[in-house]
C-alpha positions as CSV (number, residue, x, y, z in Angstrom):
1,M,-18.8,-13.8,12.7
2,K,-18.7,-10.0,12.3
3,L,-16.0,-7.5,12.7
4,E,-16.3,-5.9,16.2
5,K,-16.7,-2.2,16.1
6,V,-13.9,-0.2,17.6
7,N,-14.6,3.4,18.8
8,F,-12.3,6.3,18.5
9,A,-12.4,9.1,21.1
10,N,-13.8,11.5,18.5
11,H,-15.1,13.9,21.1
12,K,-11.6,14.7,22.3
13,D,-9.2,17.2,20.7
14,V,-11.4,17.9,17.7
15,E,-9.9,21.3,17.0
16,F,-6.8,19.9,15.3
17,I,-8.6,18.2,12.4
18,K,-11.2,20.9,12.1
19,T,-8.5,23.5,11.8
20,L,-6.5,21.4,9.4
21,R,-9.4,20.6,7.1
22,T,-10.4,24.3,7.0
23,R,-6.8,25.3,6.0
24,V,-6.5,22.6,3.4
25,S,-9.8,23.5,1.9
26,E,-8.8,27.1,1.8
27,Y,-5.6,26.1,0.0
28,F,-7.5,24.5,-2.9
29,K,-10.0,27.4,-2.9
30,T,-7.3,30.0,-3.0
31,K,-5.3,28.2,-5.7
32,N,-8.5,27.5,-7.6
33,I,-7.5,23.9,-8.2
34,S,-9.2,20.6,-7.8
35,R,-8.2,18.1,-5.1
36,Y,-8.3,15.4,-7.8
37,G,-5.6,14.5,-10.3
38,N,-4.5,16.7,-13.1
39,A,-2.6,16.5,-16.4
40,K,0.5,15.4,-14.5
41,M,-1.5,12.4,-13.2
42,V,-2.5,11.4,-16.8
43,V,1.0,11.6,-18.0
44,K,2.3,9.5,-15.1
45,S,-0.4,6.9,-15.7
46,I,0.7,6.6,-19.3
47,V,4.3,6.2,-18.2
48,M,3.5,3.5,-15.6
49,L,1.3,1.5,-17.8
50,S,3.9,1.7,-20.5
51,L,6.6,0.4,-18.2
52,F,4.5,-2.7,-17.7
53,F,2.9,-3.4,-21.0
54,V,5.5,-2.2,-23.6
55,P,8.2,-4.7,-22.4
56,Y,5.5,-7.4,-22.5
57,I,4.6,-6.5,-26.1
58,L,8.2,-6.4,-27.1
59,M,8.6,-9.9,-25.8
60,I,5.4,-11.5,-27.0
61,T,5.7,-10.1,-30.6
62,G,9.2,-11.3,-31.0
63,I,10.9,-7.9,-31.2
64,V,13.0,-8.8,-28.2
65,I,14.4,-12.4,-28.6
66,A,17.7,-12.6,-26.8
67,P,17.3,-14.5,-23.5
68,L,19.1,-11.8,-21.4
69,A,17.0,-9.1,-23.1
70,I,13.8,-11.0,-22.4
71,Y,14.8,-11.4,-18.7
72,S,15.4,-7.6,-18.5
73,M,11.9,-7.0,-19.9
74,W,10.5,-9.0,-16.9
75,I,12.5,-6.9,-14.5
76,I,11.2,-3.6,-16.1
77,M,7.7,-5.0,-15.9
78,G,8.2,-5.5,-12.2
79,V,9.1,-1.9,-11.8
80,G,6.1,-0.9,-13.9
81,M,3.7,-3.1,-11.9
82,A,4.8,-1.4,-8.7
83,G,4.3,2.0,-10.4
84,I,0.8,1.0,-11.4
85,G,0.0,0.1,-7.9
86,M,1.4,3.2,-6.2
87,S,0.7,5.9,-8.8
88,I,-2.6,4.8,-10.5
89,M,-4.8,2.2,-8.8
90,H,-4.0,3.6,-5.3
91,D,-5.4,7.0,-5.9
92,A,-8.3,5.6,-8.1
93,N,-9.4,3.1,-5.4
94,H,-9.4,5.9,-2.9
95,G,-11.7,7.9,-5.2
96,A,-9.0,10.5,-5.6
97,Y,-7.8,10.0,-9.1
98,S,-10.8,11.9,-10.7
99,K,-14.0,13.5,-9.6
100,N,-15.6,11.2,-12.1
101,K,-16.5,7.9,-10.4
102,V,-16.4,6.0,-13.7
103,V,-12.8,7.1,-14.3
104,N,-11.9,6.0,-10.8
105,K,-13.5,2.7,-11.3
106,L,-11.7,2.1,-14.6
107,M,-8.3,3.2,-13.3
108,G,-8.9,1.2,-10.1
109,I,-9.2,-2.1,-12.0
110,C,-5.6,-1.7,-13.1
111,S,-5.1,-3.7,-9.9
112,D,-7.2,-6.5,-11.2
113,L,-5.4,-6.3,-14.6
114,V,-2.1,-7.0,-12.9
115,G,-3.4,-9.8,-10.8
116,A,-4.7,-8.4,-7.5
117,S,-8.4,-8.0,-6.6
118,S,-9.3,-4.3,-6.4
119,T,-12.3,-5.2,-4.2
120,N,-10.1,-7.0,-1.6
121,W,-7.6,-4.2,-1.7
122,K,-10.3,-1.6,-0.9
123,I,-11.4,-3.6,2.1
124,Q,-7.9,-4.3,3.4
125,H,-6.4,-0.9,2.7
126,N,-9.3,1.7,2.7
127,V,-11.4,0.1,5.5
128,L,-9.0,-1.7,7.8
129,H,-5.6,-0.1,7.3
130,H,-6.8,3.5,7.0
131,T,-9.2,3.2,9.9
132,Y,-7.2,1.1,12.4
133,T,-3.6,2.0,11.5
134,N,-1.1,0.0,13.5
135,V,-3.8,-1.6,15.7
136,D,-2.9,-5.3,16.1
137,G,-5.7,-7.6,15.1
138,M,-7.4,-4.9,13.0
139,D,-4.8,-3.5,10.6
140,E,-3.8,-6.3,8.2
141,D,-0.8,-4.3,6.9
142,I,0.9,-5.2,10.2
143,D,-0.3,-8.8,10.2
144,P,2.3,-10.9,8.2
145,S,0.5,-14.2,8.9
146,G,2.9,-15.2,11.7
147,V,6.1,-15.2,9.6
148,M,7.2,-11.9,11.0
149,R,6.4,-9.6,14.0
150,F,5.4,-6.0,13.1
151,S,3.9,-5.0,16.4
152,P,5.2,-5.2,20.0
153,H,1.7,-6.6,20.9
154,Q,2.1,-9.7,18.7
155,K,3.2,-13.0,20.0
156,W,7.0,-13.5,19.9
157,Y,8.8,-16.5,18.5
158,R,12.5,-17.2,18.5
159,I,12.8,-17.2,14.7
160,Y,11.9,-13.5,14.7
161,K,15.4,-12.8,15.9
162,L,16.4,-13.1,12.3
163,Q,13.5,-11.3,10.7
164,H,15.5,-8.2,9.8
165,I,17.4,-10.6,7.5
166,Y,14.8,-12.9,6.1
167,A,12.1,-10.2,5.8
168,W,13.3,-9.2,2.3
169,F,12.5,-12.7,1.0
170,F,8.9,-12.4,2.2
171,Y,8.7,-8.8,1.0
172,G,9.7,-10.1,-2.4
173,V,7.1,-12.8,-2.6
174,M,4.3,-10.6,-1.3
175,T,2.6,-9.9,-4.6
176,L,3.1,-13.5,-5.8
177,F,1.2,-14.7,-2.7
178,W,-1.4,-12.0,-3.3
179,V,-2.2,-13.0,-6.9
180,T,-2.3,-16.7,-6.1
181,A,-3.7,-17.6,-2.7
182,K,-4.3,-14.4,-0.7
183,D,-7.1,-13.0,-2.8
184,F,-9.2,-16.2,-2.4
185,R,-8.4,-16.4,1.3
186,S,-9.3,-12.7,1.8
187,L,-12.6,-13.0,0.0
188,Y,-13.6,-15.8,2.4
189,K,-12.4,-13.9,5.4
190,Y,-14.1,-10.6,4.5
191,K,-17.4,-12.5,3.9
192,K,-17.2,-14.0,7.4
193,L,-16.4,-10.5,8.9
194,G,-19.3,-8.9,7.0
195,L,-16.9,-6.5,5.2
196,S,-17.7,-7.5,1.6
197,I,-21.5,-7.0,1.8
198,N,-21.3,-3.6,0.2
199,Y,-19.5,-5.0,-2.9
200,G,-22.1,-7.6,-3.9
201,K,-22.9,-11.2,-3.2
202,T,-19.9,-13.5,-2.5
203,S,-20.8,-15.8,-5.4
204,K,-20.6,-12.8,-7.8
205,L,-17.3,-11.6,-6.3
206,L,-15.9,-15.1,-6.6
207,I,-16.9,-15.3,-10.3
208,E,-15.3,-11.9,-11.0
209,L,-12.2,-12.9,-9.1
210,I,-11.8,-16.2,-11.0
211,A,-12.4,-14.3,-14.3
212,W,-9.7,-11.7,-13.6
213,K,-7.2,-14.5,-12.5
214,K,-7.8,-16.4,-15.7
215,L,-7.1,-13.2,-17.7
216,Y,-4.0,-12.4,-15.7
217,Y,-2.4,-15.8,-15.8
218,G,-3.5,-16.2,-19.4
219,Y,-1.5,-13.3,-20.7
220,I,1.3,-13.2,-18.1
221,L,2.2,-16.9,-18.2
222,V,0.3,-19.0,-20.8
223,L,1.0,-16.7,-23.8
224,P,4.7,-16.3,-22.9
225,L,5.1,-20.0,-22.5
226,I,3.7,-20.4,-26.0
227,F,5.4,-17.6,-27.9
228,L,8.7,-16.7,-26.2
229,P,11.7,-18.3,-27.8
230,V,13.2,-19.4,-24.5
231,P,12.8,-22.6,-22.4
232,W,9.8,-22.8,-20.1
233,W,11.9,-22.5,-17.0
234,Q,13.2,-19.1,-18.2
235,V,9.6,-17.9,-18.5
236,I,8.8,-19.0,-15.0
237,L,12.0,-17.4,-13.7
238,G,11.0,-14.1,-15.4
239,F,7.5,-14.3,-14.0
240,L,8.9,-14.9,-10.5
241,S,11.5,-12.1,-10.9
242,L,8.7,-9.7,-12.0
243,H,6.9,-10.3,-8.7
244,F,10.0,-10.3,-6.6
245,V,11.0,-6.8,-7.9
246,C,7.5,-5.5,-7.5
247,G,7.1,-7.0,-4.0
248,I,10.4,-5.5,-2.7
249,I,9.5,-2.1,-4.0
250,L,6.0,-2.0,-2.6
251,S,6.9,-3.5,0.8
252,S,9.8,-1.1,1.2
253,I,7.7,1.9,0.4
254,F,4.7,1.1,2.6
255,Q,6.5,-0.4,5.6
256,L,8.7,2.7,6.0
257,A,5.5,4.6,6.9
258,H,4.4,2.5,9.8
259,V,6.9,-0.1,11.1
260,M,9.4,2.4,12.4
261,P,11.1,3.0,15.8
262,D,9.0,6.1,16.7
263,M,5.6,4.8,15.7
264,E,2.9,4.1,18.2
265,Y,0.9,0.9,18.3
266,P,-2.3,1.8,20.1
267,E,-4.3,-0.9,21.9
268,I,-8.0,-1.3,22.2
269,D,-9.2,-1.0,25.8
270,K,-11.8,-3.2,27.6
271,T,-14.7,-1.1,26.3
272,G,-13.6,-1.5,22.7
273,S,-12.2,2.0,22.4
274,L,-9.0,3.6,21.3
275,E,-7.4,6.5,23.3
276,N,-7.4,9.2,20.6
277,N,-9.7,10.5,17.9
278,W,-9.1,9.2,14.4
279,A,-7.0,12.1,13.1
280,I,-4.6,12.1,16.0
281,H,-4.4,8.4,15.8
282,Q,-3.1,8.7,12.2
283,I,-0.5,11.3,13.2
284,L,0.8,9.0,15.9
285,T,1.0,5.9,13.8
286,T,2.3,7.3,10.5
287,A,5.6,8.8,9.2
288,N,6.9,10.6,6.1
289,Y,10.3,10.2,4.6
290,S,12.5,11.8,1.9
291,P,10.3,14.9,1.5
292,K,12.7,16.7,-0.7
293,S,13.2,14.0,-3.3
294,N,10.9,14.9,-6.2
295,I,12.0,11.9,-8.3
296,L,11.2,9.4,-5.6
297,S,7.9,11.1,-4.8
298,W,6.9,11.0,-8.4
299,F,7.6,7.3,-8.9
300,I,6.0,6.1,-5.6
301,G,2.9,8.2,-6.0
302,G,3.6,10.6,-3.2
303,L,3.6,7.8,-0.7
304,N,6.6,9.4,1.1
305,F,4.0,11.8,2.3
306,Q,2.1,9.2,4.2
307,I,0.9,11.6,6.9
308,E,-0.9,13.7,4.4
309,H,-2.2,10.6,2.7
310,H,-3.7,9.2,5.9
311,L,-5.3,12.4,6.9
312,F,-6.6,13.2,3.4
313,P,-6.9,9.9,1.5
314,N,-9.5,11.5,-0.9
315,I,-7.0,14.0,-2.1
316,C,-4.8,13.0,-5.1
317,H,-1.1,12.5,-4.3
318,V,0.0,15.2,-6.7
319,H,-1.0,17.7,-4.0
320,Y,0.7,16.0,-1.0
321,K,3.9,18.0,-1.1
322,S,2.1,21.3,-1.2
323,I,-0.3,20.6,1.6
324,S,2.4,19.0,3.7
325,K,3.5,22.4,4.8
326,I,0.0,23.1,6.1
327,V,-0.2,19.8,7.9
328,K,3.2,20.2,9.5
329,K,2.5,23.7,10.7
330,T,-0.9,22.8,12.1
331,A,0.5,19.7,13.9
332,M,3.2,21.8,15.5
333,E,0.6,24.4,16.6
334,F,-1.3,21.7,18.4
335,N,1.8,20.1,19.9
336,L,1.5,17.0,17.9
337,P,4.4,15.1,16.4
338,Y,5.1,15.3,12.7
339,K,7.5,12.4,12.1
340,S,9.6,12.5,9.0
341,E,12.9,10.9,8.0
342,P,15.1,13.1,5.8
343,T,16.1,10.4,3.3
344,F,14.8,7.1,2.0
345,V,18.0,5.3,2.9
346,M,17.8,6.6,6.5
347,A,14.1,5.5,6.7
348,L,15.0,2.1,5.3
349,W,17.8,1.7,7.9
350,N,15.5,2.6,10.7
351,H,12.9,0.1,9.5
352,V,15.6,-2.6,9.6
353,K,16.4,-1.5,13.2
354,M,12.8,-1.7,14.1
355,L,12.5,-5.2,12.6
356,K,15.5,-6.3,14.7
357,W,14.1,-4.7,17.9
358,L,10.7,-6.4,17.4
359,G,12.4,-9.7,16.8
360,S,14.6,-9.4,19.9
361,Y,12.0,-8.8,22.6
362,Q,9.3,-11.0,23.9
363,L,5.9,-9.5,24.6
364,A,6.5,-9.8,28.4
365,D,9.7,-7.7,28.0
366,V,7.8,-5.0,26.1
367,K,5.1,-4.7,28.7
368,A,7.4,-4.9,31.7
């Protein structure tokens, strides 16, 4: 079983992306700056890693011993884990953190260090999501394994009428599922689809995956169970809370860019093709939010500028806000939408409304 090739109409409307790439390249040339990370990126990396590992060290060394204080350390670690994912490994695994491939590799394995396979992430995110954004059956980011409905082209079940309510539980357990079962399932799936061939033999990938899992569960669960001065169930509760906090943050940030009321969900035609070229496809399936919030943008790795990220995934996120003016201007010149919600709260509310709408309509109703 191999992944079927889907063709974009790359011969159509090519002037938009050609013009945009020229203008963005000129921006970096004029400013005499690199498209990769800078000193700000290094400082942020230190902060995010500290948010995760400093609370852990405080617990494991016995500096923090009160049960409530220990629990608060787990919560902070959940925030740090999300920060590592959004602000470090995301850029690194896109090859945008540094022009040095070794640095990208090292920073990219921060994902493995906190429990999630960087190899599987690259395939799911870089290959499938960034290529086939919002295409049902191709983009795994809108495939919640049947527990929710993220596309109007997916089969409808009556339970989905409540998905705008129960979605938050599944968002919360997302990373927990990832570090336990999903990585192993994905490795098997990507082998069958022929997607993991460029990363080495499956046996090698499996050995690496098991080694990373042993390291992760060894320091995140076994050592706390041995050394923390609290009952075992409080350690388990802290571990689950860490993942719930991280999952809620990550899901909220990423879903606001694609599962929204004004997003398009392109379908593959009978010839195995999509209607638009790749760049316009990204414009139609991606949205920004809260563009004026510097604090939010700093913490989430510029992922409120998802349009810029999808069009230029090889540019570090520290530059997204600056090039967003260029992207918006160029899109308007070519009569293309540039979708952006003014605030995070408004974007979150519209995401909830989209979940409710997707849960209320059957496929036949949508196509009628």
